C-alpha positions as a LaTeX table, in Angstrom:
\begin{tabular}{lrrr}
\hline
Residue & $x$ (\AA) & $y$ (\AA) & $z$ (\AA) \\
\hline
Unk1 & $-0.28$ & $-0.08$ & 0.03 \\
Unk2 & 1.27 & 3.27 & $-0.97$ \\
Unk3 & 1.59 & 5.99 & 1.50 \\
Unk4 & $-1.09$ & 8.17 & 0.14 \\
Unk5 & $-3.48$ & 4.45 & 0.24 \\
Unk6 & $-2.32$ & 4.20 & 3.87 \\
Unk7 & $-3.36$ & 7.96 & 4.57 \\
Unk8 & $-6.86$ & 7.44 & 2.61 \\
Unk9 & $-7.56$ & 4.14 & 4.77 \\
Unk10 & $-6.94$ & 5.85 & 8.01 \\
Unk11 & $-8.85$ & 8.90 & 7.31 \\
Unk12 & $-11.73$ & 5.94 & 6.38 \\
Unk13 & $-11.00$ & 4.41 & 9.81 \\
Unk14 & $-11.06$ & 7.56 & 11.49 \\
Unk15 & $-14.73$ & 8.21 & 9.96 \\
Unk16 & $-15.73$ & 5.12 & 11.07 \\
Unk17 & $-14.59$ & 5.52 & 14.50 \\
Unk18 & $-16.22$ & 9.02 & 15.05 \\
Unk19 & $-19.18$ & 7.90 & 13.63 \\
Unk20 & $-19.33$ & 5.15 & 15.99 \\
Unk21 & $-19.01$ & 7.60 & 18.82 \\
Unk22 & $-21.57$ & 9.85 & 17.74 \\
Unk23 & $-24.20$ & 7.47 & 16.62 \\
Unk24 & $-23.67$ & 5.74 & 20.14 \\
Unk25 & $-23.92$ & 9.34 & 21.94 \\
Unk26 & $-26.63$ & 11.04 & 19.83 \\
Unk27 & $-28.51$ & 8.72 & 17.87 \\
Unk28 & $-28.51$ & 7.83 & 14.45 \\
Unk29 & $-31.26$ & 10.61 & 14.02 \\
Unk30 & $-29.78$ & 13.34 & 15.80 \\
Unk31 & $-26.14$ & 12.50 & 14.21 \\
Unk32 & $-25.15$ & 13.81 & 11.24 \\
Unk33 & $-22.27$ & 13.75 & 8.12 \\
Unk34 & $-21.58$ & 17.36 & 8.90 \\
Unk35 & $-21.08$ & 16.32 & 12.54 \\
Unk36 & $-18.46$ & 13.27 & 11.81 \\
Unk37 & $-16.76$ & 15.76 & 9.41 \\
Unk38 & $-16.37$ & 18.36 & 12.14 \\
Unk39 & $-15.08$ & 15.67 & 14.53 \\
Unk40 & $-12.45$ & 13.91 & 12.19 \\
Unk41 & $-11.24$ & 17.22 & 10.98 \\
Unk42 & $-12.45$ & 16.85 & 7.27 \\
Unk43 & $-15.17$ & 18.06 & 4.83 \\
Unk44 & $-18.18$ & 16.71 & 4.64 \\
Unk45 & $-17.67$ & 16.31 & 0.68 \\
Unk46 & $-14.85$ & 14.23 & 2.11 \\
Unk47 & $-17.24$ & 11.95 & 3.97 \\
Unk48 & $-19.10$ & 11.21 & 0.98 \\
Unk49 & $-15.94$ & 10.23 & $-0.90$ \\
Unk50 & $-16.15$ & 7.29 & 1.10 \\
Unk51 & $-20.02$ & 6.79 & 2.44 \\
Unk52 & $-22.50$ & 7.69 & $-0.50$ \\
Unk53 & $-25.09$ & 8.64 & 2.50 \\
Unk54 & $-25.28$ & 8.64 & 6.41 \\
Unk55 & $-27.17$ & 5.40 & 6.19 \\
Unk56 & $-24.24$ & 3.61 & 4.60 \\
Unk57 & $-21.88$ & 5.11 & 7.30 \\
Unk58 & $-24.15$ & 3.83 & 9.78 \\
Unk59 & $-24.21$ & 0.13 & 7.97 \\
Unk60 & $-20.24$ & 0.31 & 7.73 \\
Unk61 & $-19.89$ & 1.11 & 11.50 \\
Unk62 & $-22.39$ & $-2.12$ & 12.03 \\
Unk63 & $-20.82$ & $-4.13$ & 9.33 \\
Unk64 & $-17.27$ & $-3.77$ & 11.20 \\
Unk65 & $-18.87$ & $-4.35$ & 14.44 \\
Unk66 & $-20.35$ & $-7.73$ & 13.08 \\
Unk67 & $-17.04$ & $-8.93$ & 11.62 \\
Unk68 & $-15.13$ & $-7.82$ & 15.13 \\
Unk69 & $-18.15$ & $-9.96$ & 16.82 \\
Unk70 & $-18.31$ & $-12.82$ & 14.93 \\
Unk71 & $-14.29$ & $-12.98$ & 14.92 \\
Unk72 & $-14.30$ & $-13.18$ & 18.81 \\
Unk73 & $-16.95$ & $-15.63$ & 19.11 \\
Unk74 & $-15.70$ & $-17.94$ & 16.63 \\
Unk75 & $-12.05$ & $-17.78$ & 17.89 \\
Unk76 & $-12.86$ & $-19.03$ & 21.55 \\
Unk77 & $-11.55$ & $-22.27$ & 22.32 \\
Unk78 & $-13.52$ & $-24.06$ & 25.03 \\
Unk79 & $-14.70$ & $-27.26$ & 26.30 \\
Unk80 & $-18.19$ & $-27.94$ & 25.25 \\
Unk81 & $-19.94$ & $-27.06$ & 29.37 \\
Unk82 & $-17.65$ & $-23.58$ & 29.13 \\
Unk83 & $-18.42$ & $-22.46$ & 25.66 \\
Unk84 & $-21.05$ & $-19.99$ & 26.03 \\
Unk85 & $-19.50$ & $-18.65$ & 29.30 \\
Unk86 & $-16.11$ & $-18.16$ & 27.09 \\
Unk87 & $-17.84$ & $-16.66$ & 24.48 \\
Unk88 & $-19.76$ & $-14.38$ & 27.01 \\
Unk89 & $-16.29$ & $-13.55$ & 28.19 \\
Unk90 & $-15.17$ & $-12.54$ & 24.85 \\
Unk91 & $-18.30$ & $-10.44$ & 24.18 \\
Unk92 & $-17.73$ & $-8.58$ & 27.59 \\
Unk93 & $-14.41$ & $-7.86$ & 26.06 \\
Unk94 & $-15.48$ & $-6.26$ & 23.05 \\
Unk95 & $-17.63$ & $-3.90$ & 25.18 \\
Unk96 & $-14.18$ & $-3.23$ & 26.69 \\
Unk97 & $-12.72$ & $-2.32$ & 23.82 \\
Unk98 & $-15.13$ & $-1.32$ & 21.32 \\
Unk99 & $-18.48$ & $-0.38$ & 23.40 \\
Unk100 & $-19.98$ & 2.01 & 20.69 \\
Unk101 & $-19.43$ & $-0.19$ & 17.70 \\
Unk102 & $-21.11$ & $-3.42$ & 20.29 \\
Unk103 & $-24.04$ & $-1.22$ & 21.40 \\
Unk104 & $-24.97$ & $-0.09$ & 17.98 \\
Unk105 & $-24.90$ & $-3.14$ & 16.57 \\
Unk106 & $-26.86$ & $-4.96$ & 19.30 \\
Unk107 & $-29.38$ & $-2.31$ & 18.90 \\
Unk108 & $-29.44$ & $-1.61$ & 15.28 \\
Unk109 & $-33.01$ & $-3.90$ & 15.12 \\
Unk110 & $-34.34$ & $-0.81$ & 17.07 \\
Unk111 & $-33.62$ & 1.98 & 14.15 \\
Unk112 & $-36.86$ & 1.84 & 11.71 \\
Unk113 & $-35.11$ & 2.78 & 8.55 \\
Unk114 & $-35.68$ & $-0.25$ & 6.02 \\
Unk115 & $-32.10$ & $-1.04$ & 5.21 \\
Unk116 & $-30.93$ & $-1.12$ & 8.69 \\
Unk117 & $-33.62$ & $-3.23$ & 9.82 \\
Unk118 & $-32.98$ & $-5.51$ & 7.19 \\
Unk119 & $-29.31$ & $-5.28$ & 8.03 \\
Unk120 & $-29.92$ & $-6.32$ & 11.59 \\
Unk121 & $-32.35$ & $-9.44$ & 10.21 \\
Unk122 & $-29.65$ & $-10.62$ & 8.32 \\
Unk123 & $-26.99$ & $-10.25$ & 10.65 \\
Unk124 & $-29.20$ & $-11.80$ & 13.73 \\
Unk125 & $-29.85$ & $-14.86$ & 11.51 \\
Unk126 & $-26.43$ & $-15.23$ & 10.40 \\
Unk127 & $-25.35$ & $-14.79$ & 14.09 \\
Unk128 & $-28.01$ & $-17.59$ & 15.57 \\
Unk129 & $-27.01$ & $-19.97$ & 12.13 \\
Unk130 & $-23.13$ & $-20.02$ & 12.96 \\
Unk131 & $-23.93$ & $-20.08$ & 17.04 \\
Unk132 & $-26.34$ & $-23.19$ & 15.95 \\
Unk133 & $-23.44$ & $-24.55$ & 13.94 \\
Unk134 & $-20.81$ & $-23.94$ & 16.51 \\
Unk135 & $-22.73$ & $-25.93$ & 19.43 \\
Unk136 & $-23.95$ & $-28.79$ & 17.03 \\
Unk137 & $-20.17$ & $-29.27$ & 16.59 \\
Unk138 & $-19.49$ & $-29.24$ & 20.04 \\
Unk139 & $-22.34$ & $-31.86$ & 20.81 \\
Unk140 & $-24.24$ & $-28.90$ & 23.01 \\
Unk141 & $-27.56$ & $-30.61$ & 24.17 \\
Unk142 & $-30.34$ & $-28.57$ & 22.73 \\
Unk143 & $-28.18$ & $-26.05$ & 20.72 \\
Unk144 & $-31.25$ & $-24.24$ & 19.28 \\
Unk145 & $-31.77$ & $-23.51$ & 22.71 \\
Unk146 & $-28.50$ & $-22.97$ & 23.29 \\
Unk147 & $-28.18$ & $-20.59$ & 20.38 \\
Unk148 & $-31.57$ & $-18.60$ & 21.07 \\
Unk149 & $-30.44$ & $-18.43$ & 24.67 \\
Unk150 & $-26.74$ & $-17.07$ & 23.88 \\
Unk151 & $-28.17$ & $-14.03$ & 21.70 \\
Unk152 & $-30.82$ & $-13.14$ & 24.77 \\
Unk153 & $-27.96$ & $-12.94$ & 26.81 \\
Unk154 & $-26.08$ & $-10.77$ & 24.58 \\
Unk155 & $-29.60$ & $-8.36$ & 24.18 \\
Unk156 & $-29.55$ & $-8.20$ & 28.28 \\
Unk157 & $-25.84$ & $-7.46$ & 28.35 \\
Unk158 & $-26.74$ & $-4.63$ & 26.11 \\
Unk159 & $-29.52$ & $-3.61$ & 28.22 \\
Unk160 & $-27.68$ & $-3.63$ & 31.39 \\
Unk161 & $-24.72$ & $-1.50$ & 29.77 \\
Unk162 & $-26.96$ & 1.18 & 28.11 \\
Unk163 & $-29.20$ & 1.52 & 31.54 \\
Unk164 & $-25.73$ & 1.55 & 33.46 \\
Unk165 & $-26.95$ & $-1.58$ & 35.53 \\
Unk166 & $-24.18$ & $-4.07$ & 35.21 \\
Unk167 & $-26.24$ & $-6.49$ & 37.85 \\
Unk168 & $-28.60$ & $-7.19$ & 35.00 \\
Unk169 & $-25.76$ & $-8.92$ & 33.10 \\
Unk170 & $-25.77$ & $-12.81$ & 32.81 \\
Unk171 & $-21.83$ & $-12.21$ & 32.21 \\
Unk172 & $-21.33$ & $-9.70$ & 34.60 \\
Unk173 & $-17.77$ & $-10.22$ & 36.06 \\
Unk174 & $-19.63$ & $-11.34$ & 39.77 \\
Unk175 & $-20.85$ & $-14.34$ & 37.96 \\
Unk176 & $-18.14$ & $-15.25$ & 35.65 \\
\hline
\end{tabular}
């Protein structure tokens, strides 16, 4: 990669990082591409150079979060009886290192924009399918229930984070 290409890639990452923080703090509707541009120190047309719309920028944040989360889940090595708990710990780790992205991803289904809602539906279905496959391979009893329960726990963890009520989290440090 040339130095110029590295700068461009770095700027794109800065835009995504800024967007994640702003979307997380202000919400989808109150965040504008102008806010993101100002935060990064670029012009709004420069943001549009990478993302044709605010919706595409939001989806890029969600996609990066999805990839990050799936990588974390599927690099966990643990015996079957500990697999869910270790994957839960991996999610907690992501909340520490990439909080904004994880909270946005886990709450994406609440944004009523059709493309975002479709993204959430597609990704949650893929998450379920991959978890089911992983739990089946680990010979976990009732893998469908285990996959659904794991996703449910992730949603509860998200709720506990947003409300700042760690006692709600099934993967809190007190329990794991």
